C-alpha positions in Angstrom: 0.0 0.5 -0.2 1.4 3.4 -0.5 1.5 5.7 2.4 0.5 9.6 2.2 1.8 12.1 5.3 -0.3 14.7 5.5 1.1 17.4 8.2 -1.3 19.9 9.3 0.0 22.7 11.4 -0.6 24.3 14.9 -1.1 27.6 15.0 0.8 30.4 13.8 2.4 28.5 11.4 5.4 29.6 8.8 4.1 28.2 5.7 4.6 24.9 3.5 7.7 24.9 2.9 8.6 24.8 6.8 5.7 22.3 7.2 7.7 20.2 4.9 11.3 21.3 5.5 11.4 21.2 1.4 12.6 24.6 -0.6 9.7 24.4 -3.1 6.0 23.4 -3.2 3.3 23.1 -5.6 -0.7 23.4 -4.1 -2.2 20.6 -5.1 -5.2 21.4 -3.8 -7.6 23.6 -2.3 -6.9 27.8 -2.4 -4.9 30.3 -1.5 -7.4 30.5 2.0 -6.6 26.8 2.4 -4.8 24.3 0.3 -3.1 20.7 0.5 0.8 21.3 -0.9 3.6 18.9 -2.2 7.6 19.4 -3.0 7.8 20.4 -6.6 8.9 17.5 -8.9 12.9 18.0 -9.0 13.6 20.2 -5.8 13.7 18.1 -2.5 12.7 14.2 -2.1 9.0 13.7 -2.2 9.1 11.1 0.0 9.8 11.1 3.9 12.7 8.8 5.3 10.1 6.3 4.9 9.4 6.4 1.6 6.0 8.2 2.7 4.9 10.7 0.3 4.9 14.4 2.1 1.9 16.7 1.7 0.5 19.7 4.0 -2.2 21.2 4.5 -2.3 24.9 5.5 -5.2 26.4 6.3 -3.7 29.4 8.3 -5.3 31.7 6.4 -8.6 31.3 6.9 -8.0 33.0 10.4 -5.6 35.5 9.7 -3.5 36.7 6.3 -4.1 39.7 5.5 -4.1 43.0 7.4 -7.8 44.3 6.9 -9.0 40.3 7.9 -6.7 40.3 11.3 -8.0 43.8 11.7 -11.2 42.9 12.0 -10.4 40.1 14.5 -8.7 42.6 16.9 -11.8 44.9 17.0 -14.3 41.4 17.5 -12.1 39.8 19.8 -15.1 40.5 22.6 -17.5 39.0 20.6 -15.2 35.7 19.8 -14.5 35.6 23.9 -17.8 35.4 24.2 -18.9 32.6 21.8 -16.0 30.5 22.7 -17.1 30.5 26.6 -20.8 28.6 25.6 -18.4 25.2 24.2 -16.8 25.9 28.0 -19.6 24.8 30.0 -19.1 21.6 32.4 -22.4 19.9 30.1 -24.0 19.7 27.3 -27.4 18.8 26.7 -30.7 19.6 27.8 -28.5 19.4 31.4 -26.9 22.2 30.2 -29.4 24.5 28.6 -29.6 26.8 31.6 -25.9 27.5 31.8 -26.5 27.9 27.9 -29.1 30.2 27.6 -27.7 32.3 30.4 -24.4 32.3 28.0 -26.3 34.0 25.1 -28.0 36.0 26.9 -24.5 38.0 28.3 -23.2 37.6 24.3 -26.5 39.3 23.9 -25.1 42.1 26.1 -21.6 42.3 24.5 -23.9 43.4 21.1 -25.9 46.0 23.6 -22.6 47.4 24.9 -21.5 47.5 21.0 -24.8 49.8 20.0 -24.1 51.7 23.3 -20.5 53.1 22.9 -21.5 53.6 19.6 -24.4 55.8 20.6 -22.2 57.4 23.3 -19.9 59.0 20.5 -22.5 60.3 18.1 -25.5 60.5 20.2 -24.4 61.5 23.6 -20.8 63.4 22.9 -21.2 64.8 19.7 -25.4 65.4 18.9 -26.2 66.5 22.6 -23.4 67.6 24.2 -20.7 68.7 21.9 -23.4 71.0 20.3 -24.6 72.8 22.8 -21.5 74.5 23.6 -20.2 77.2 21.0 -16.6 76.9 22.7 -16.8 72.6 21.2 -17.7 73.3 18.0 -15.9 76.2 17.1 -13.0 75.5 14.0 -14.9 72.0 13.3 -16.1 71.9 10.2 -17.5 68.6 10.1 -19.9 68.8 13.3 -20.4 73.0 13.2 -23.2 72.8 11.0 -25.3 70.6 13.8 -25.4 73.7 15.6 -28.9 74.8 14.2 -30.9 71.7 14.6 -32.9 71.1 17.0 -32.1 68.6 19.4 -34.4 66.4 18.5 -33.2 66.0 14.8 -29.7 66.2 15.7 -30.3 62.9 17.6 -32.6 61.2 14.4 -29.5 62.7 11.7 -26.5 61.3 14.0 -28.5 58.0 15.2 -27.6 57.1 11.5 -23.8 56.0 12.6 -24.8 53.4 15.3 -27.9 51.5 12.6 -24.0 51.7 10.4 -22.4 49.8 13.1 -24.8 47.5 13.6 -25.1 46.5 9.9 -21.6 46.4 9.8 -21.8 44.2 12.4 -24.4 41.9 11.1 -22.9 41.8 7.5 -19.8 40.7 9.4 -21.8 37.7 11.0 -23.3 36.7 7.6 -19.9 35.4 7.0 -18.8 31.9 6.5 -16.2 29.5 5.1 -18.5 27.1 4.1 -18.3 25.8 0.9 -21.2 26.1 -1.8 -20.4 22.2 -1.8 -21.5 21.7 1.6 -25.2 24.0 1.6 -26.9 20.7 -0.1 -27.0 19.0 3.2 -29.6 20.4 5.3 -28.5 23.4 7.2 -27.8 22.1 10.9 -28.6 23.8 14.5 -25.6 22.1 16.1 -24.8 18.9 18.1 -23.8 18.0 21.5 -20.9 15.8 20.6 -18.2 16.4 18.9 -18.1 13.4 16.6 -21.5 14.1 14.8 -21.2 16.7 11.7 -23.8 18.6 12.4 -22.0 19.7 15.7 -19.9 22.0 13.1 -23.0 22.8 10.8 -24.7 25.8 13.0 -26.1 27.4 10.0 -30.0 27.7 11.3 -28.8 28.7 14.6 -26.5 31.5 13.2 -28.7 32.7 10.9 -31.7 32.7 14.2 -28.8 34.4 16.3 -28.4 37.1 14.3 -32.1 38.2 13.8 -32.1 38.4 17.6 -28.9 40.0 18.0 -29.9 42.7 15.2 -33.5 43.1 17.6 -31.4 43.6 20.5 -28.9 46.3 19.3 -31.9 48.2 16.9 -33.9 47.5 20.0 -31.2 49.2 22.4 -30.5 52.0 19.9 -34.4 52.7 20.1 -34.6 52.6 23.6 -32.0 55.1 24.3 -33.5 57.6 21.8 -36.9 57.2 23.6 -35.6 57.9 27.0 -34.4 61.3 26.0 -37.6 62.2 24.0 -40.4 60.6 25.9 -40.0 62.1 29.2 -39.5 65.6 27.7 -42.3 65.3 25.4 -44.8 63.4 27.5 -46.6 63.0 24.6 -48.8 58.9 24.2 -46.7 58.6 21.0 -43.4 58.9 22.8 -44.5 56.4 25.7 -46.3 53.6 23.6 -43.0 53.5 21.1 -40.9 53.2 24.3 -43.7 50.4 25.1 -42.7 48.8 22.4 -39.5 48.8 22.4 -39.2 47.5 25.8 -41.4 44.4 25.1 -39.5 43.8 21.9 -35.9 43.7 24.1 -38.2 41.3 26.5 -39.2 39.2 23.6 -34.7 39.0 22.6 -34.6 37.8 25.9 -37.0 35.2 25.6 -36.1 33.6 22.5 -32.8 33.5 23.8 -33.8 31.5 26.5 -36.6 29.3 25.3 -35.2 25.8 23.8 -36.9 26.4 20.5 -33.4 28.3 18.9 -31.4 25.3 19.0 -33.9 22.8 17.7 -35.4 22.2 14.1 -37.8 23.0 12.7 -40.0 26.1 11.8 -40.9 27.5 15.5 -37.4 28.8 16.1 -37.1 30.3 12.2 -40.7 32.6 12.6 -39.7 33.6 15.9 -36.2 35.3 15.0 -37.3 36.1 11.8 -40.5 38.0 13.5 -38.5 40.1 16.0 -36.3 41.5 13.7 -38.2 43.1 11.0 -40.3 44.0 14.1 -36.9 45.7 15.5 -36.6 47.5 11.9 -40.1 48.8 11.8 -39.5 50.2 15.1 -36.7 51.7 14.3 -38.2 53.2 11.1 -41.2 54.6 13.6 -38.4 56.0 16.3 -36.7 58.0 13.9 -40.2 59.0 12.1 -40.6 60.4 15.9 -37.1 62.1 16.5 -37.0 64.0 13.7 -40.9 65.7 13.9 -40.7 69.4 14.7 -40.8 70.2 18.5 -40.6 73.4 20.0 -37.4 75.4 21.0 -35.0 72.7 23.5 -31.8 73.5 24.9 -30.2 70.3 25.5 -28.2 70.3 28.6 -25.8 68.1 30.7 -25.1 64.5 29.4 -28.4 62.2 27.1 -31.7 61.8 28.8 -31.0 58.5 30.5 -27.8 57.4 28.8 -25.8 57.1 31.8 -28.8 54.8 33.6 -28.7 52.3 30.3 -24.9 52.3 30.7 -25.0 51.3 34.3 -28.2 49.2 34.3 -26.6 47.2 31.1 -22.7 47.0 33.4 -25.0 45.6 36.8 -27.2 42.9 34.3 -23.5 42.0 33.5 -22.3 41.3 36.7 -25.9 40.1 37.9 -26.0 37.4 35.2 -22.3 36.6 35.6 -23.3 36.0 39.5 -26.1 33.1 38.1 -23.7 31.9 35.3 -21.1 31.2 37.4 -23.3 29.2 40.5 -24.2 26.7 37.8 -21.2 26.4 36.2 -20.3 25.6 39.8 -22.8 23.5 40.6 -22.9 21.4 37.3 -19.1 21.2 37.5 -19.8 18.6 40.1 -20.9 15.7 37.4 -17.5 15.8 35.8 -14.9 12.9 36.5 -12.2 15.2 38.1 -13.9 18.2 39.0 -10.9 19.0 41.7 -8.5 20.3 38.7 -8.4 23.9 39.0 -10.6 25.5 36.5 -12.1 22.6 34.8 -15.4 23.3 33.6 -15.3 27.2 34.9 -14.0 28.3 31.8 -17.2 29.8 30.8 -17.7 32.9 33.6 -13.8 33.7 33.2 -13.8 33.9 29.7 -17.2 36.2 30.0 -15.5 38.2 32.4 -12.9 38.6 30.3 -15.4 39.9 27.1 -17.2 42.6 29.1 -13.8 43.9 30.7 -12.4 44.2 26.7 -15.9 45.4 25.5 -16.2 47.9 28.3 -12.4 49.1 27.8 -13.2 49.5 24.3 -16.0 51.7 24.8 -14.7 53.7 27.6 -11.4 54.1 26.0 -13.2 55.4 22.5 -16.0 58.4 24.5 -12.6 59.4 26.6 -10.7 59.7 23.5 -13.0 61.3 21.6 -14.4 63.6 24.5 -10.7 64.8 25.6 -10.3 65.7 21.7 -14.0 67.7 22.1 -13.6 69.3 25.3 -10.0 70.4 24.2 -8.7 68.8 27.6 -11.0 70.1 30.4 -12.5 66.7 31.3 -14.3 67.5 35.0 -13.5 65.7 37.9 -14.4 66.0 41.4 -10.6 67.6 42.0 -10.6 69.8 38.9 -13.4 72.2 38.2 -14.1 72.8 34.9 -13.1 76.1 33.1 -15.5 78.9 32.2 -17.7 78.1 29.4 -16.4 74.6 29.0 -18.5 72.3 27.9 -18.9 69.4 30.4 -18.3 66.4 27.9 -18.4 63.8 30.8 -18.3 59.7 30.0 -20.6 57.8 32.1 -19.8 57.1 35.1 -19.2 52.9 34.9 -16.6 54.1 32.6 -14.8 55.9 34.9 -15.3 53.0 37.1 -13.7 50.7 34.5 -10.8 53.0 34.2 -10.5 52.6 37.9 -10.2 49.1 38.0 -8.6 49.0 34.6 -5.4 50.4 36.0 -6.2 47.9 39.5 -5.9 44.7 36.8 -2.9 46.0 35.3 -1.3 46.2 38.9 -3.0 42.6 39.8 -1.5 41.1 36.1 1.8 43.0 37.3 1.7 41.3 40.7 0.8 37.9 39.4 3.8 38.1 36.9 6.2 38.4 39.6 5.2 36.0 42.1 4.0 33.0 39.5 7.6 31.9 39.2 8.6 32.4 42.9 5.9 30.1 45.0 7.4 26.8 44.9 10.6 27.5 43.2 13.1 26.0 45.2 10.9 22.8 45.6 10.3 22.7 41.0 14.3 22.8 41.2 14.6 20.1 42.4 12.1 18.2 41.2 13.5 19.6 37.7 17.1 18.6 39.0 16.4 15.1 39.7 14.5 14.5 36.3 17.8 16.3 34.6 20.2 13.3 36.2 17.5 11.0 35.6 17.1 11.8 32.0 20.8 12.0 31.3 23.2 9.9 32.7 26.0 12.3 31.2 25.4 15.5 33.1 28.1 15.1 35.2 30.2 15.8 32.9 28.7 18.7 31.1 29.1 22.5 32.2 26.2 22.8 34.9 25.1 25.8 32.9 24.0 23.8 30.2 22.4 20.9 32.7 20.6 24.3 34.4 19.3 25.5 30.9 17.5 22.1 30.6 16.2 22.6 34.0 15.1 25.8 33.7 12.8 25.0 30.7 11.3 21.9 32.6 10.6 24.8 35.3 8.8 27.2 32.3 6.6 23.9 30.9 5.5 23.9 34.7 4.6 27.3 35.3 1.5 27.5 33.3 0.2 24.8 35.6 1.4 26.9 39.0 -0.7 30.5 37.1 -4.0 28.7 38.2 -4.3 29.7 42.0 -3.0 33.2 41.3 -5.5 33.4 38.2 -8.4 32.0 40.3 -7.2 34.5 43.7 -6.6 37.1 41.3 -9.8 36.9 39.5 -12.0 36.5 42.6 -10.7 40.0 43.9 -11.4 41.9 40.4 -14.9 40.0 40.1 -15.8 41.4 43.6 -14.8 45.0 43.0 -16.5 45.0 39.9 -19.9 43.9 41.6 -19.4 46.7 43.6 -18.4 49.2 41.3 -21.7 48.1 38.8 -23.6 48.4 42.0 -22.0 52.1 42.8 -22.2 53.0 38.9 -26.4 52.1 39.0 -26.8 54.8 42.4 -25.1 57.4 40.3 -21.2 57.2 42.4 -18.4 57.6 40.9 -15.3 56.6 41.9 -13.7 60.5 42.9 -17.2 61.3 44.2 -17.0 58.2 46.4 -13.5 59.3 47.2 -14.2 62.6 48.2 -17.3 62.7 50.5 -15.4 59.5 51.9 -11.3 61.9 53.1 -12.1 64.5 51.0 -9.9 65.8 48.9 -6.6 64.4 50.1 -7.9 61.0 48.6 -10.1 62.2 45.7 -6.8 63.9 44.2 -5.2 60.0 44.2 -8.2 58.3 43.1 -8.9 60.8 39.8 -5.1 60.6 39.3 -5.3 56.6 39.1 -9.2 57.1 37.3 -7.2 59.2 34.7 -4.2 56.8 34.1 -6.5 53.6 33.2 -8.1 56.4 30.6 -4.6 56.3 29.2 -3.6 52.9 29.8 -6.8 51.7 28.2 -6.4 54.0 25.4 -2.7 52.3 25.1 -3.8 49.2 25.3 -6.6 49.9 22.0 -4.0 50.6 20.1 -1.4 47.9 20.5 -4.1 45.6 19.8 -5.2 47.6 16.4 -1.2 47.6 15.6 -0.7 43.8 16.4 -3.3 43.0 14.5 -2.2 45.1 11.4 1.4 43.3 11.8 0.8 40.1 13.1 0.1 38.6 9.9 3.7 39.4 8.6 5.3 39.6 11.9 7.2 36.2 13.6 7.5 38.3 16.5 3.8 39.1 17.5 2.9 35.0 18.0 0.1 35.7 20.8 -2.7 37.5 18.4 -2.3 34.4 16.3 -2.9 32.2 18.4 -5.5 33.3 20.3 -7.6 33.6 16.9 -6.7 30.4 16.0 -7.9 29.5 19.4 -10.8 31.4 19.4 -12.5 30.8 16.2 -11.7 26.9 16.3 -15.3 26.9 17.8 -18.9 27.8 15.7 -20.5 30.5 16.6 -23.1 29.0 18.6 -23.4 31.8 21.4 -22.2 35.0 19.6 -23.3 35.6 15.2 -21.0 38.3 15.3 -17.8 36.4 16.1 -15.7 35.4 13.0 -16.3 32.8 11.3 -15.3 29.0 12.2 -12.7 27.9 10.3 -13.3 24.0 11.0 -16.6 24.3 9.3 -14.0 24.4 5.8 -10.7 22.8 7.0 -13.0 19.3 8.5 -14.9 18.8 5.0 -12.1 19.7 3.3 -9.6 17.5 4.8 -12.6 14.4 4.6 -12.6 14.9 0.7 -9.1 14.8 0.5 -8.5 11.7 2.7 -11.5 10.1 1.3 -9.6 10.7 -2.6 -6.6 9.3 -1.4 -7.7 6.2 0.2 -9.8 5.6 -2.5 -7.3 5.3 -4.7 -5.9 2.8 -2.8 -3.8 5.0 -0.3 -3.3 5.0 3.4 -2.9 8.0 5.1 -1.0 8.8 8.3 -2.1 12.1 9.7 0.0 13.6 11.8 -1.3 17.7 13.8 0.8 19.5 15.6 -0.1 21.2 18.3 -3.5 23.0 17.5 -3.2 21.1 14.7 -3.8 18.1 16.4 -7.1 18.9 17.7 -8.0 19.6 14.0 -7.0 16.5 12.6 -8.5 14.3 15.5 -12.3 15.5 15.1 -11.5 15.3 11.7 -11.0 11.4 12.1 -14.1 11.5 13.8 -16.0 12.5 10.9 -14.7 9.9 7.9 -17.0 7.4 6.7 -15.7 3.5 8.4 -14.3 2.3 5.1 -11.9 5.4 4.6 -11.1 5.2 8.5 -9.7 2.0 7.9 -6.7 3.2 6.0 -5.7 6.2 8.6 -3.4 6.0 11.2 -3.1 9.3 13.6 0.2 10.8 14.9 -0.1 14.0 17.1 2.9 15.9 19.2 2.6 19.2 21.3 -0.9 18.1 21.3 -3.5 20.4 24.4 -5.9 17.5 23.9 -5.2 15.6 26.9 -3.9 18.5 29.3 -5.8 21.8 28.3 -9.0 21.1 25.9 -10.1 17.9 28.7 -9.6 20.8 31.0 -11.6 23.9 29.6 -13.8 22.3 27.0 -14.9 19.0 29.3 -17.8 18.6 27.9 -17.1 17.9 24.1 -13.3 17.0 24.5 -12.9 14.3 27.8 -11.8 10.7 28.6 -15.2 9.0 26.5 -14.2 11.3 23.4 -10.6 10.3 23.2 -10.8 6.5 23.6 -14.0 6.9 20.7 -11.0 8.0 18.7 -8.9 5.5 19.3 -11.4 2.5 19.3 -12.5 4.2 15.4 -8.9 3.8 14.5 -8.3 0.7 16.3 -5.3 2.5 18.5 -3.1 3.2 14.8 -2.2 6.4 17.6 0.9 7.7 18.3 1.3 10.9 20.8 5.0 12.3 21.2 5.6 14.7 24.3 7.9 16.8 26.1 8.5 17.8 29.5 10.0 21.0 28.2 6.6 21.4 26.5 4.3 24.5 28.5 1.8 23.7 25.9 1.8 20.3 25.0 1.9 17.3 26.8 0.2 13.2 27.3 -3.1 12.4 25.1 -4.2 10.2 28.5 -1.8 10.6 31.3 -4.4 13.5 32.4 -7.8 11.0 32.2 -8.3 8.5 34.8 -8.0 4.7 34.6 -5.4 5.1 31.6 -5.2 1.4 30.8 -5.1 -1.1 27.6 -4.7 0.0 24.3 -4.7 3.7 25.7 -1.7 3.4 27.9 0.6 2.6 24.4 -0.6 6.2 22.9 1.6 8.9 24.5 5.2 8.4 24.3 7.6 10.9 25.7 10.9 11.8 23.7 13.9 13.7 25.6 14.2 17.6 24.7 17.3 18.3 24.2 18.2 14.8 22.7 21.4 15.1 24.2 23.4 17.4 26.8 26.8 16.6 25.2 27.8 18.0 21.5 26.8 15.3 19.1 30.8 14.1 17.0 29.4 15.5 13.7 28.3 18.4 15.3 30.1 22.3 17.0 26.6 22.8 19.2 25.0 20.8 21.8 21.2 19.8 21.0 19.0 22.7 21.4 15.9 22.7 23.3 13.3 22.7 21.6 10.3 23.5 23.9 6.7 23.4 22.6 8.4 23.4 18.8 8.4 20.5 16.4 10.5 19.9 14.0 11.2 16.5 12.4 13.4 14.0 13.7 14.3 11.0 14.3 11.3 10.4 16.9 9.4 11.8 14.2 9.9 9.7 11.5 10.2 6.6 13.3 6.7 6.9 14.9 5.8 7.9 11.0 7.2 4.6 10.0 5.6 2.9 12.7 2.0 3.3 12.2 2.6 3.3 8.3 3.5 -0.4 8.7 0.7 -0.6 11.0 -1.5 0.2 8.4 0.4 -2.4 5.9 -0.8 -5.5 8.2 -3.9 -7.4 7.2 -5.5 -6.5 10.9 -4.5 -2.6 10.7 
């Protein structure tokens, strides 16, 4: 039997040439976004040392590849995190329906936050606050024309900007990597098991979620406008429109909580479509109502009702987050090893980070524009306004966020300083024993060389030691956030609270830290934007690419405006390619590095039985066992991994290293590892030795998470190819 070795890279790949270790390659299937490559004939050996034909599958351009695409992913980061959170819940199926509903409600609040941030810029700062002060309009032709427009009509005109923002998000949510051929099947709404084809086909669910989120976005805009207009007019039409929009938002909440949104059938589709068109109709009526002529009306202070909406949304998010945390803590008791730290509790952590980033984006944008419009005269309790200066004050909730951002930066610094020091002596002793056991020649080499290997092992262990510190830091920040949410609801900002508690001596440092937080948030947004623009072509910035590849692995099942899932394209493509090769009589050794090992694992679970008989699996630097089983316990667990091995008749080898901070054994982290599963994991030495080889001039380097084809790799490929040649597999 001829053998083809298909290599699938991990995150932040360096091109098919590096994957195949050949200077010139040619694409044999696929396109620029994702394709299969082989060595070009005449430019390097087309086979590996064992004789298997080399082939590489490159999928990284589905998640990056262009500055525009990667930059858009930076902006959509809060949506991505709120979407991936639903996959970290500890229980799938009907038992986890309540937790999934809370996750979808929190994802909807992220959409409302997105709209409120655009409202704060266009309606609150520009149309309401700035337009009422000649000092703010002076010398600015782009907005000075608003000074002569009545307040209601100003709001109606500039409401176009949030509507454009909603349309852009809705357009982004309609993107998909699925090919037209994949649409031949009946659209799915997802599944509970990762080995089910419908798991990666959530088109119906995505369409329903997109309709509901558009309704939430438009309803948020309408309520903001009507809270400013209806109390001033004190007329029945305004109050009726406001009541209708409140009912609209309540209907969206009900739809997100109903199980019908996850089921096939017309009921969920009709409900989502109805609420979307109702939102469009109410928006048209609201804009028409806002644009009607009114008696002379002077705008003063901030946009009426806007502060209350922002604070109420912030408090609602904290309440939902508390409910989700409680549900998750109860459900994680059903897990086989619930005492492992952070197992099954990823949802509240990820959504907390998503909320923090979303509010950071919003407050950074609002503070930045306010600083520009008021020409540096922002009011604080410790710094009064100069005469005739516009009081361009962002919502009180944003002031708490800027203060919290400064505290979060301080916590991160403390954790970064403490993590390497906790248990350092004990881990150093354990690592030294490991080095002496692995390398008998350790006593004959310079001490610096043995210490380098020891330190590499300690750094790999450090990821486990971060768990307790991060949990403690998260608990502290969560408690402070809940307190800040309550204070923002009652309209008490950090500066005012400090002034009432300790006078100016306390208010001044609090105001300074708050202003520092606003500056740090602005810098943070700029750094993220810069990283997004250069990450696709800069090898030095790995974090962005890693984050995108991990976050876009899972389908969109909570937030429809998250970037599309690349697996919905990669798995069918790999399945078609493997089916084609096996139909021609070839055997396939499917090898995956790092995150690519997860991709090849789910691909094997999708293969038909007649095709799977000619497939073997090689994973290396794989996070399946030590990371995915902990973060996604409902979908990647001991049962699923054993099912994967059974379907392959255990033609599976996993290579791992002590020095790898990400990858590890697949089954050693699961209980009762016996039988064929005990033969899957194979540890390889890293480095291969401490002495300088006779044919080299330097000692072997510590590879860590980097995996290049070496003797161990080629030996594993040869062994798996030999198993495929055997009649019984």
